[in-house]
C-alpha positions in Angstrom: 34.6 -12.1 -20.6 31.6 -11.3 -18.5 31.1 -7.4 -17.9 30.0 -6.7 -14.6 30.6 -3.7 -12.2 29.6 -4.6 -8.7 29.4 -0.9 -7.6 27.0 -0.4 -10.4 24.5 -2.4 -8.3 25.3 -1.1 -5.1 24.4 2.5 -6.9 21.5 0.9 -8.4 20.0 0.0 -5.0 20.8 2.9 -3.2 19.1 4.9 -6.2 16.1 2.9 -4.8 16.3 3.5 -0.8 16.8 7.3 -2.0 13.5 7.3 -4.0 11.7 5.7 -1.0 13.2 8.4 1.2 11.8 11.4 -1.1 8.6 9.5 -1.7 8.1 9.2 1.6 8.7 12.4 3.2 6.7 13.6 0.4 3.7 11.6 1.2 4.0 12.7 5.3 4.1 15.8 4.6 1.2 16.5 2.7 -0.9 14.3 4.1 -0.3 16.0 7.4 -1.9 19.2 5.3 -5.1 17.3 4.5 -5.5 15.9 8.2 -7.0 19.5 8.4 -9.3 18.9 5.4 -12.3 16.6 7.2 -15.5 17.5 6.5 -15.2 18.9 3.2 -17.3 17.4 1.1 -20.6 18.4 2.8 -23.8 16.5 3.9 -26.1 17.1 1.4 -26.7 14.6 -1.1 -24.0 15.7 -4.2 -21.4 16.1 -1.5 -22.0 13.1 0.0 -21.6 11.7 -3.7 -18.5 13.4 -4.5 -17.1 12.6 -0.8 -17.4 8.9 -1.1 -15.5 9.1 -4.6 -12.8 11.1 -3.4 -12.3 9.2 -0.1 -12.0 5.9 -2.2 -9.7 6.9 -4.5 -7.5 8.6 -1.8 -7.9 5.4 0.0 -6.0 3.2 -3.3 -3.9 5.4 -4.0 -2.4 5.8 -0.7 -2.5 2.0 -0.1 -0.8 1.8 -3.1 2.1 4.3 -2.2 2.5 2.3 1.1 3.1 -0.7 -1.1 5.2 1.4 -3.7 7.9 2.2 -0.9 8.1 -1.4 0.2 8.3 -2.5 -3.4 11.6 0.1 -3.6 13.2 -1.5 -0.7 12.7 -4.8 -1.5 14.0 -4.0 -4.8 17.0 -2.0 -3.6 17.9 -4.9 -1.2 17.5 -7.4 -4.1 19.7 -5.6 -6.9 22.2 -5.1 -3.7 22.5 -8.5 -2.9 22.4 -9.8 -6.4 25.8 -7.5 -6.7 27.4 -8.7 -3.7 27.1 -12.4 -4.8 28.2 -11.4 -7.8 31.2 -10.2 -6.3 31.4 -13.6 -4.0 31.7 -15.7 -6.9 34.3 -13.6 -8.4 36.5 -13.8 -5.0 35.6 -17.0 -4.5 37.0 -18.0 -8.2 40.6 -16.3 -7.4 43.1 -18.7 -5.9 45.2 -16.8 -4.1 43.0 -14.4 -1.8 44.4 -11.5 -0.4 42.5 -11.6 2.7 38.8 -12.1 3.6 35.9 -10.7 1.4 34.3 -7.7 1.9 31.1 -7.4 3.5 28.2 -6.5 1.8 26.7 -3.0 1.8 24.3 -1.9 4.3 20.5 -1.9 2.8 17.7 -0.1 5.0 16.0 -1.3 7.8 12.2 -1.6 6.8 10.0 1.6 8.1 6.4 2.3 9.1 4.7 3.6 5.9 1.0 5.0 7.2 0.0 7.4 5.4 -3.9 9.3 6.3 -6.7 11.5 5.0 -9.9 11.9 7.1 -13.1 11.0 5.6 -14.2 14.1 3.4 -17.4 13.4 4.3 -19.7 16.1 7.1 -19.9 19.7 6.9 -22.4 22.0 8.9 -25.2 20.2 7.4 -26.9 23.5 6.3 -25.8 25.6 3.2 -28.2 28.5 3.1 -28.9 30.0 6.7 -31.1 32.9 7.8 -29.7 35.7 9.2 -31.0 36.2 13.2 -32.1 40.0 12.2 -33.8 38.6 9.2 -37.6 39.1 8.7 -38.0 36.2 6.8 -36.9 32.3 6.9 -36.3 31.5 3.3 -34.0 28.5 4.6 -37.2 26.5 6.1 -39.2 27.2 2.4 -36.0 25.8 0.5 -37.3 21.8 1.5 -33.9 20.3 0.7 -30.3 20.9 2.1 -28.4 23.4 0.1 -24.9 21.9 -0.5 -22.6 23.3 2.2 -18.8 21.8 1.1 -16.3 23.6 2.7 -14.7 25.5 -0.2 -11.6 26.7 1.7 -10.8 23.0 2.5 -11.4 22.2 -0.8 -8.8 24.6 -2.3 -6.4 23.6 0.9 -6.5 19.7 -0.3 -6.4 20.8 -4.1 -3.1 22.4 -3.3 -1.9 19.8 -1.4 -2.5 17.0 -4.3 -0.8 19.4 -7.0 2.1 20.0 -4.8 2.7 16.1 -5.3 2.2 16.3 -8.8 4.6 18.6 -9.5 6.7 20.1 -7.1 7.6 17.1 -5.4 7.7 15.1 -8.7 11.4 16.8 -9.4 12.8 13.8 -6.8 10.5 11.5 -8.2 10.2 11.1 -11.7 13.4 9.3 -13.8 15.3 8.5 -10.8 14.2 4.8 -11.7 14.8 5.4 -15.4 18.2 6.6 -15.5 18.9 4.1 -12.6 17.9 1.3 -15.2 19.7 2.8 -18.2 23.1 2.0 -15.6 22.0 -1.4 -14.5 21.4 -2.6 -18.2 25.4 -2.0 -19.0 26.2 -4.8 -16.5 26.4 -8.0 -19.2 24.4 -10.8 -16.8 20.7 -12.0 -17.0 19.5 -10.8 -13.4 20.6 -7.1 -14.6 18.6 -7.2 -17.8 15.5 -8.6 -15.6 16.2 -6.1 -12.5 16.5 -3.4 -15.0 12.9 -4.0 -16.6 11.5 -4.3 -12.7 13.4 -0.8 -12.5 11.3 0.3 -15.3 8.0 -1.0 -14.1 8.2 0.8 -11.1 9.5 4.0 -12.6 5.6 4.1 -14.4 4.2 3.5 -11.3 5.7 6.3 -9.7 4.6 8.3 -12.6 1.0 6.6 -12.4 0.9 8.2 -8.8 1.9 11.4 -9.3 -0.4 11.9 -12.2 -3.1 10.4 -9.9 -1.9 12.9 -7.1 -2.9 15.6 -10.2 -5.8 14.4 -11.0 -7.2 14.7 -7.0 -6.1 18.0 -7.3 -8.5 18.4 -10.5 -11.1 16.5 -8.5 -11.0 18.9 -5.3 -10.7 22.1 -7.4 -13.4 21.5 -9.6 -15.7 20.6 -6.5 -14.7 23.9 -5.3 -15.1 25.8 -8.5 -18.4 24.2 -8.5 -19.6 25.3 -5.3 -18.3 28.9 -5.5 -20.8 28.9 -9.0 -23.5 27.8 -7.1 -23.3 30.7 -4.2 -22.0 33.4 -5.9 -23.6 32.7 -9.2 -26.7 30.9 -9.0 -28.0 31.7 -5.4 -26.9 35.1 -5.2 -28.7 36.2 -8.1 -32.1 35.1 -7.2 -31.7 36.3 -3.8 -31.0 39.8 -5.4 -33.7 39.4 -6.7 -36.1 38.4 -4.0 -34.4 41.4 -2.2 -35.8 43.7 -4.9 -39.6 42.1 -4.9 -39.9 42.7 -1.5 -38.4 46.0 -1.6 -35.8 45.6 1.1 -32.6 45.7 2.5 -30.6 42.4 1.7 -28.1 40.7 4.2 -26.5 38.3 2.9 -22.3 36.7 4.6 -20.8 34.0 2.3 -18.4 31.6 4.5 -16.5 28.7 2.7 -19.5 26.4 3.3 -22.5 28.4 3.7 -24.9 31.0 2.7 -26.5 33.5 5.4 -29.1 35.3 4.0 -31.8 38.0 5.3 -34.1 41.1 4.5 -34.7 43.8 6.3 -36.4 47.4 6.0 -39.7 46.3 4.5 -43.5 45.3 5.7 -44.6 42.2 5.9 -47.5 41.0 4.2 -49.5 38.0 3.1 -48.5 38.7 -0.1 -44.6 39.0 1.2 -44.8 35.4 2.2 -46.0 34.2 -0.9 -43.1 35.8 -2.4 -40.4 34.3 0.3 -42.4 31.2 -0.7 -42.1 31.4 -4.4 -38.2 32.2 -3.9 -37.7 29.5 -2.2 -38.8 26.7 -4.7 -36.6 28.7 -7.0 -33.8 28.2 -4.8 -34.7 24.0 -4.3 -35.3 23.8 -8.0 -31.5 26.0 -8.5 -29.9 23.3 -6.3 -31.4 20.2 -7.9 -30.6 21.7 -12.0 -27.1 22.5 -10.5 -26.7 18.6 -8.8 -27.8 17.3 -11.7 -25.3 19.2 -14.1 -22.8 18.1 -11.9 -23.5 14.5 -11.6 -23.1 14.4 -15.3 -19.7 16.2 -15.9 -18.5 13.9 -13.1 -20.0 10.9 -15.0 -17.9 11.6 -18.0 -14.5 11.8 -15.7 -12.5 9.1 -16.4 -10.5 7.5 -13.6 -6.8 6.3 -14.0 -6.2 3.0 -14.4 -3.2 2.1 -11.9 -4.2 -2.0 -11.9 -1.1 -2.6 -14.0 1.3 -0.6 -11.9 -0.6 -1.6 -8.9 0.6 -5.4 -10.2 3.6 -4.4 -11.1 4.4 -2.5 -7.4 3.2 -6.1 -5.8 5.3 -8.0 -7.9 8.2 -5.9 -6.7 7.5 -6.3 -3.3 7.7 -10.1 -2.8 11.3 -10.2 -4.2 13.0 -11.2 -1.6 16.9 -11.2 -1.2 18.6 -14.2 -2.7 16.1 -14.6 -5.1 18.2 -13.8 -7.8 21.6 -15.6 -6.9 23.6 -16.0 -9.9 24.1 -19.5 -8.8 20.8 -20.4 -8.4 18.6 -18.4 -10.9 20.0 -21.0 -13.8 18.6 -23.7 -12.4 15.2 -22.4 -10.9 14.4 -21.4 -14.5 14.9 -25.1 -15.5 12.0 -26.2 -13.2 9.1 -27.0 -14.6 5.9 -24.4 -13.4 4.3 -26.1 -10.7 6.4 -28.3 -9.0 7.0 -28.9 -5.4 10.7 -28.9 -4.3 11.7 -30.8 -0.6 13.9 -33.1 0.9 12.2 -35.7 -1.2 14.1 -34.6 -4.7 16.3 -31.7 -3.6 19.5 -31.7 -1.8 21.4 -29.5 0.5 23.9 -28.2 -2.6 20.5 -27.3 -4.1 18.9 -25.3 -1.4 21.9 -22.7 -0.5 21.8 -21.9 -4.2 18.0 -21.0 -4.2 18.0 -19.7 -0.5 21.6 -18.0 0.0 19.4 -15.7 2.7 18.4 -18.5 5.4 21.9 -19.5 5.4 22.8 -20.2 9.3 19.3 -19.8 11.1 19.2 -22.0 13.6 23.1 -22.7 13.5 23.6 -24.8 16.7 21.5 -27.4 15.0 24.6 -29.3 14.3 25.5 -29.4 18.0 22.5 -32.0 19.1 21.8 -29.2 21.7 17.9 -30.2 22.6 17.3 -26.7 22.6 18.5 -26.0 19.3 16.3 -29.1 17.4 13.1 -28.4 19.7 12.9 -24.4 18.5 10.9 -24.4 15.1 8.2 -21.6 16.0 11.5 -19.4 16.4 13.1 -21.0 13.1 10.0 -20.3 11.0 9.5 -16.9 12.5 13.0 -16.1 11.6 12.7 -17.3 8.5 10.0 -15.2 7.3 12.2 -12.2 8.9 15.2 -13.3 6.3 12.9 -13.0 3.4 11.8 -9.7 4.2 15.3 -9.2 4.5 16.2 -8.7 8.2 19.1 -10.0 9.5 18.1 -12.2 12.4 18.7 -15.9 14.0 16.6 -18.0 16.0 16.5 -18.3 19.5 17.3 -21.9 21.5 14.5 -23.0 23.4 15.4 -23.5 27.3 14.0 -26.6 28.6 11.5 -29.5 28.6 9.5 -28.2 31.6 10.2 -24.1 30.9 8.6 -23.7 27.3 9.7 -20.7 25.5 6.6 -19.9 23.2 3.2 -19.8 23.0 1.4 -21.9 20.2 0.4 -20.5 18.2 0.0 -16.6 19.4 3.7 -16.3 19.5 4.2 -17.1 15.6 0.4 -15.6 15.0 1.7 -12.3 16.5 5.0 -11.8 14.8 4.5 -13.4 11.4 0.8 -13.9 11.2 -0.2 -10.5 9.7 -3.7 -10.5 11.1 -4.3 -13.9 9.6 -4.8 -18.0 11.5 -3.7 -21.1 11.0 -6.8 -23.4 9.5 -7.1 -26.9 8.7 -6.2 -28.4 5.2 -6.4 -32.2 3.7 -2.5 -32.1 3.5 0.4 -30.7 0.8 -1.6 -30.9 -2.1 -4.1 -28.3 -0.9 -1.5 -25.7 0.3 0.1 -25.7 -3.0 -2.3 -24.8 -4.9 -3.1 -22.0 -2.1 0.2 -20.9 -3.1 0.0 -21.3 -6.9 -3.5 -19.3 -7.0 -2.0 -17.1 -4.9 0.9 -16.4 -7.2 4.6 -15.7 -7.1 6.0 -14.4 -3.8 3.3 -15.9 -1.6 4.2 -17.8 1.3 2.8 -19.4 4.3 3.8 -21.7 7.2 2.5 -25.6 7.5 2.0 -27.0 10.8 2.3 -30.9 10.8 0.9 -32.6 13.4 1.1 -36.1 15.5 -1.6 -38.0 17.2 -1.8 -40.1 20.2 -3.3 -43.5 20.1 -6.8 -41.3 21.7 -6.6 -38.6 19.1 -5.6 -36.3 20.8 -2.5 -33.9 20.2 0.9 -35.4 20.9 3.7 -33.4 19.1 4.2 -31.4 15.7 6.7 -29.5 14.0 6.3 -26.2 12.1 8.2 -25.2 8.7 7.8 -22.8 5.9 6.6 -22.7 1.9 7.4 -20.1 -0.7 6.2 -19.8 -4.2 9.4 -18.5 -6.0 8.8 -18.0 -9.6 5.6 -20.5 -10.0 7.5 -23.2 -8.3 7.0 -24.5 -4.3 9.3 -24.9 -1.9 9.0 -26.1 1.1 11.8 -24.9 3.7 12.9 -26.1 7.2 15.0 -23.2 9.1 15.5 -25.6 12.0 17.8 -27.8 9.9 18.6 -25.2 7.9 17.8 -27.3 4.4 14.7 -28.5 2.4 11.6 -29.6 4.6 10.9 -33.5 5.6 7.2 -33.8 4.7 6.3 -36.3 6.9 2.9 -38.3 6.7 1.5 -36.1 9.5 -1.9 -37.0 11.2 -3.5 -33.6 10.9 -2.1 -30.6 9.0 -2.9 -26.6 9.3 -1.9 -23.8 7.3 -1.0 -20.0 7.8 -0.7 -17.5 5.0 2.3 -14.8 5.8 1.3 -12.2 3.1 
């Protein structure tokens, strides 16, 4: 007897949703802190190089965190749907029902996750300034920009990344590992496969937390290097200069620059030479410091997130219904790269493979014109259903009052910045999706031309790569798409 606990599916799904919420809360909180740290790298050569490396790492990490949030929501929704599918299968096997089946537990509405961090480049443009009361102008003698990174902002950034690495980790670490342990107790193929995806995302969460720790260290090391330059190297040289001049020193150490001057001494030609000599010493000290810093940073091994990033994108591409118990076995039997349409599959198989696409255009069967000429609304609704949103297509009112603006309404709704482009036919579309990998999908526009070669009419429908197999689906008819020999073809990638 198969042992399946529907409630555990729902509990594991809730664990995914809860982790996504904790992840979003943590990163929104700390990126607000990071928003006050623009221009912390400085404008000198060493600062610009450090800032470029920092900004690149932050951009990549925050992009992965955003995708990870979507992946957690998608995986949680798939697990809840899978549990409900098992429940419906058992319910259908009972001859005498005590009542209607219970509704599927709710899943969260997809949320917006945009995490930002301002550019670290910038600064006061001069890390060594002459005091207004000074009788000499040392800064003019240095001849190169003195590092002007802001140590205060660097410390703030280091602290923010460290909190993500440590303080927030209590709400983020081990959640999915524990959930996978619970889910594996279910005696079903989908439970084992989904448990592995939970473990893959746990590794991704751990990598994200580790990368936050790496960025904290990166900022702290930059601050430490600037402190060392200002408080030890430059200050010692400036003290020597004051002694050589027999003067009083004017020195202020700010978070991003030094203000220096000398007073109470008699200026001569000799003192001018001394100042020029020390200007060269400051320049050489900065060059030596920069070279040593570059050497240290070249030896730093940046954490490789590529494997976790791939796991996140794979989980993000999951769609509810993809692990339907009725369809999974038959899906596995299909050869790699096969294309499924109305030419080689029936409605029963469509319902097994795509239960989430049921009743997108439920009034089509009435024969009413408005529900048989609304394919633009139907392709958008298919995309929304695949994303886990319960929507249905809208009716086109009549031929004289055209409700849809082609192709803008489709592009603005599900284009994600892409556009329709001409293709030679179905084979080219299939190859593009196979190259893009499982989870990729798009919209096909088949066009009919009149005798003058002008556009006469057309139809749009969806195409999906699921587990390396290509499926043409028509939300308007509620079954597989009919691959007609159109006069021309256009294709829109929607993800």
